[in-house]
C-alpha positions in Angstrom: -8.7 31.7 166.4 -5.9 29.2 166.1 -5.2 27.7 162.7 -5.7 23.9 162.0 -1.9 23.2 162.0 -1.6 25.0 165.3 -4.4 23.0 166.8 -2.8 19.8 165.6 0.5 20.8 167.2 -1.2 21.7 170.4 -3.1 18.3 170.4 0.2 16.4 169.8 1.9 18.3 172.7 -1.0 17.6 175.0 -1.0 13.9 174.1 2.8 13.8 174.8 2.3 15.5 178.2 -0.4 13.0 179.2 1.7 10.1 178.0 4.7 11.2 180.0 2.7 11.8 183.1 1.3 8.3 183.1 3.4 5.8 185.2 5.2 3.1 183.2 3.4 -0.2 182.8 4.6 -2.8 185.3 6.9 -5.3 183.6 5.2 -8.6 182.6 6.2 -11.6 184.7 5.8 -15.3 183.9 3.0 -17.2 185.6 4.8 -19.4 188.2 2.7 -22.2 189.5 5.2 -24.0 191.8 8.3 -26.1 192.1 8.8 -28.3 189.1 12.1 -30.0 190.2 15.1 -29.7 192.4 18.4 -31.1 190.9 21.0 -32.5 193.3 24.4 -33.9 192.5 25.8 -37.0 194.2 29.1 -38.9 194.3 27.4 -42.4 194.4 24.4 -43.1 192.3 23.8 -46.5 193.7 23.6 -45.2 197.3 21.5 -42.2 196.1 19.0 -44.5 194.3 18.7 -46.5 197.5 18.0 -43.3 199.5 15.5 -41.5 197.2 14.0 -44.7 195.8 13.9 -47.1 198.7 14.0 -45.0 201.8 11.8 -42.1 200.6 9.9 -44.5 198.3 9.8 -42.4 195.1 9.4 -44.2 191.8 12.2 -43.6 189.4 11.1 -42.7 185.9 12.5 -44.8 183.1 16.3 -44.3 183.4 17.9 -42.0 180.8 21.4 -43.0 181.8 23.2 -44.6 184.6 24.4 -41.3 186.1 21.0 -39.6 186.1 17.9 -40.5 188.0 14.5 -38.7 188.0 12.2 -39.5 191.0 8.6 -38.5 190.7 7.1 -36.9 193.9 3.7 -36.6 192.1 2.5 -35.4 188.7 4.5 -32.2 188.8 7.5 -32.0 191.1 10.5 -34.3 190.7 13.8 -34.8 192.3 16.6 -35.0 189.7 19.8 -36.8 190.9 22.9 -36.4 188.9 26.1 -38.4 189.4 29.7 -37.2 189.2 30.1 -35.0 192.3 33.8 -34.3 192.6 35.3 -35.1 196.0 36.5 -31.5 196.5 33.1 -29.9 195.5 31.1 -28.6 198.5 28.1 -27.5 196.5 25.6 -30.3 195.7 22.6 -28.2 194.5 22.6 -27.9 190.7 19.4 -26.0 190.0 15.8 -25.4 191.0 13.1 -25.5 188.3 9.8 -23.7 188.5 6.6 -24.8 186.7 5.5 -22.0 184.4 3.0 -21.4 181.7 5.6 -20.7 179.0 9.1 -22.2 179.3 12.0 -19.7 179.0 15.8 -19.8 179.2 17.6 -20.5 182.5 18.5 -17.5 184.7 20.7 -16.8 187.7 19.5 -15.2 190.9 21.6 -12.7 192.8 23.5 -15.5 194.6 24.3 -17.4 191.5 21.8 -20.2 191.8 20.6 -21.6 188.5 16.9 -21.2 188.1 15.0 -23.1 185.3 11.6 -22.3 183.9 9.8 -25.4 182.5 6.2 -26.5 181.8 4.9 -29.7 183.4 1.5 -29.4 181.6 0.2 -32.8 180.7 2.3 -34.7 183.3 0.6 -37.5 185.2 1.2 -39.1 188.6 3.2 -42.3 188.0 2.2 -43.8 191.4 3.0 -47.4 191.7 1.1 -50.2 193.4 1.8 -50.4 196.3 2.5 -46.7 196.8 5.7 -46.4 198.9 6.0 -42.6 198.9 6.5 -41.0 202.3 5.4 -37.7 200.7 3.5 -36.6 197.7 4.4 -33.0 197.6 7.5 -30.8 197.6 6.5 -27.9 200.0 9.6 -25.8 199.5 13.3 -25.7 198.5 16.0 -23.9 200.5 18.5 -21.6 198.9 21.5 -19.8 200.5 21.1 -16.1 200.4 23.6 -13.4 201.3 21.5 -10.3 200.9 17.7 -10.7 201.0 17.1 -7.3 199.4 19.3 -8.3 196.4 17.5 -11.7 196.2 14.1 -9.9 196.2 15.0 -8.1 192.9 14.9 -11.5 191.2 12.2 -13.4 193.1 9.9 -10.6 194.2 10.3 -7.8 191.6 11.0 -10.0 188.5 9.0 -13.1 189.3 6.3 -11.8 191.7 7.1 -14.0 194.7 5.7 -12.7 198.1 6.9 -13.1 201.6 4.7 -15.3 203.8 6.9 -15.9 206.9 10.2 -15.1 208.5 11.9 -16.4 211.6 15.2 -17.4 213.2 17.1 -18.9 216.0 17.9 -17.6 218.6 14.7 -15.7 219.2 14.7 -12.2 217.8 17.0 -13.0 214.8 16.0 -13.6 211.2 17.6 -16.7 209.7 15.0 -17.7 207.2 12.5 -15.9 204.9 9.8 -17.9 203.0 8.9 -16.5 199.6 5.8 -18.0 197.9 5.3 -18.4 194.2 2.8 -16.0 192.7 0.4 -18.5 191.2 0.5 -21.4 193.7 1.3 -22.3 197.3 4.9 -23.8 197.0 7.7 -21.5 198.2 11.4 -21.1 198.5 13.2 -20.5 201.7 15.9 -17.9 201.9 18.6 -19.4 204.1 20.5 -16.3 205.2 24.3 -16.3 205.4 25.1 -12.5 205.4 28.5 -12.6 207.0 30.5 -15.6 205.7 30.0 -18.2 203.0 28.5 -21.5 204.4 30.7 -24.5 205.0 30.2 -27.8 203.2 28.1 -29.1 206.1 26.0 -25.9 206.2 25.5 -26.1 202.4 24.2 -29.6 202.7 21.6 -28.5 205.3 20.7 -25.1 203.8 20.2 -26.3 200.2 17.4 -28.7 201.1 14.1 -30.0 200.0 11.0 -29.9 202.3 8.4 -32.6 201.8 4.9 -32.3 203.2 3.7 -35.3 205.3 0.3 -35.6 207.2 1.9 -37.4 210.2 5.5 -36.9 211.3 5.4 -40.0 213.5 4.3 -42.2 210.6 7.2 -40.7 208.5 9.6 -41.5 211.3 8.4 -45.1 211.6 8.7 -45.6 207.8 12.2 -44.2 207.7 13.3 -46.5 210.6 11.6 -49.5 209.0 13.6 -48.9 205.7 17.0 -48.2 207.3 19.5 -50.2 209.4 20.5 -49.4 213.0 23.8 -48.0 211.9 22.3 -45.5 209.4 22.3 -41.9 210.7 18.7 -41.6 209.3 17.6 -44.5 211.5 18.5 -42.4 214.5 16.7 -39.3 213.3 14.3 -37.7 215.8 11.5 -35.2 215.1 11.5 -31.7 216.5 9.2 -28.7 216.6 10.6 -25.9 214.4 10.5 -22.2 215.0 7.4 -22.1 212.8 5.7 -24.4 215.5 5.4 -27.4 213.1 6.7 -30.9 213.6 9.7 -31.6 211.4 12.0 -34.5 210.7 15.4 -34.2 209.0 17.1 -37.0 207.0 20.2 -36.8 204.8 21.2 -38.4 201.5 24.6 -40.1 201.2 26.4 -36.9 200.4 24.8 -34.9 203.2 22.0 -33.1 201.4 19.1 -32.6 203.8 15.5 -33.7 203.1 13.0 -32.2 205.6 9.6 -33.7 206.4 7.1 -31.2 207.7 3.5 -31.4 208.8 1.1 -28.9 207.3 -0.3 -27.5 210.6 1.1 -25.9 213.7 1.3 -27.8 217.0 -1.8 -27.4 219.1 
């Protein structure tokens, strides 16, 4: 019959074996509810304020300084416009912020984009009367991605995002991958550039904000009513995207794209 010390040693060894055989607990991830903000840099704050405030119709929060404007889309998502874009800088996207339960320090994804984690709890919709907003929701934000597998280590493995759609042009290619936040319905769009860095023009189109609208024709008519005939946005025309939804693209004064999209597919 084994002695009590021997039994204790055996029990400890058995416990160690059981502990080692169990799979490690999955790493804890933050709760990510959606997009809190998209920060964009501009070379001309006066023209940027005219575009985001007058053409798109977003109310500017009380100005903090002349070279910074915060436009409220609704109670949570905001468009943050910063001045001071140098003439030789191609990149206009500064960062994307996610609404989380507990704020944490900024991070970089695999492609070097700055990602912020902020809480918008307690925010209210600053809607004005009359309400001039073309849209009341940021649907997604586009980010240039070289290697989707590397991007997944940050967005999928670390933050818990999940793929909801992929597509491309021409047919049979994959140019875009949509990754939804784990605790909401907003998403980011991988804009794939696997072979060469995007040009300035491509960056302006790839690093974009998509706004949800119920009626693309109404959005078009509103844009045309708020712009002059010589404005490129006055000549914008809707199209049906690869995802079979009506879309309309307009551009801010520095060439950053804002995409309007209907929530349903074309019947």
